[in-house]
Steps between C-alpha positions, in 0.01 A plus 500: 500500500562143386784410268455196277790342315450277198314527173249227582380640832497852360278394213262324738468817706427703187231255389340518845506880487358496147195304621417764759581776253257352248228454764531868593453609139863537391555532125879492448542242219850399608382406850184329375704289258641317803158346558493329160697193599483172315351192664841332525639803684210494743550128563873549556434776751242288684743207525771729635258627764336171603725234353456136593578548868250345743472834685492822293758760600248767608322256727827375653609857574170575669514185708859570602425862598192404701688217671773743610257756646530537876241762600313664209380440146301758302345403166334741254323383185187592300410142403519259792431144383796315654599140450491257793880512537479871588222434750716228658808726512306785662329264745837361606632854551198589714557192715860620553359827635563715192249781451352485149314791340327475162372807314275484194254748345139490613400510133730413210473593133380144428166452681496118502840495672342681797311179582823298501684765700236488772512121510880504536486767771253289696740205490805699608302688765393167646860383549603825675625741233411869524297571186444858386323659205586833343214731398655562157636270232871440561683313228825465697659161561747502789624310805694598811686253719591622852548852357839374380420350160267619230340385179329690220388352173240445232353178639175457689451238769318261270562190289539692174795699632677209670426218255440647156593863444852638455539760775763751612580521870773660705612379844724742688663558838641852450376683807411827329281308254342295780439822697329665201281195441411483871400866500279458193337184629436656841312783328277243329444306821402820684203561268385137478224342706498151653325213329199401712341167401191575708415783260534285190146410398513278194196458278390145427629510141847608612581160653487298174656791311796512738546123473507514119741794498735326743492189281607689189717768666832335402424544130293821495 
């Protein structure tokens, strides 16, 4: 259980829940009314999340956590279209000798994202990360650092989540929570298969398509 104190953060959590509730077919009018926010309210929330800081808070927390890793990082996300700063942070960790494992679905619920996911996996595989793909769609977003710190949240590893969207994320060090997350992630890793670039046979039209998608990924 997570206890949140404060009207503002509680309302944000309810709005986030209401989005998922609506997507799953929920019909409670009181919950759905939380989604009808005015433009000014949306702008205020975005400024609170991103502000005018040169480095957004979510990015800075990721960079700090990755920098502090000493032996293992595990990342789970359905949409893997990372910015260059994340590539640089992971590459630096690999050079330090940290083992990095990345798990994404083999096929997502958004077909064009599969092309970008494969392109990103190829890049991270080339620098030494262990890249795995799960046989089923997994919408979880999570990170483990040295099996001592954990993260769960609503954000994907893409530009929309880090630069534009308002996301909810929870970093924690409570050992029982870290243990539970480790157990769940290990069960996913056990059923995944390694990414093998030699088995990726792209059709000729996929090369320009992937380039166009990568160009517009930050705003899609």
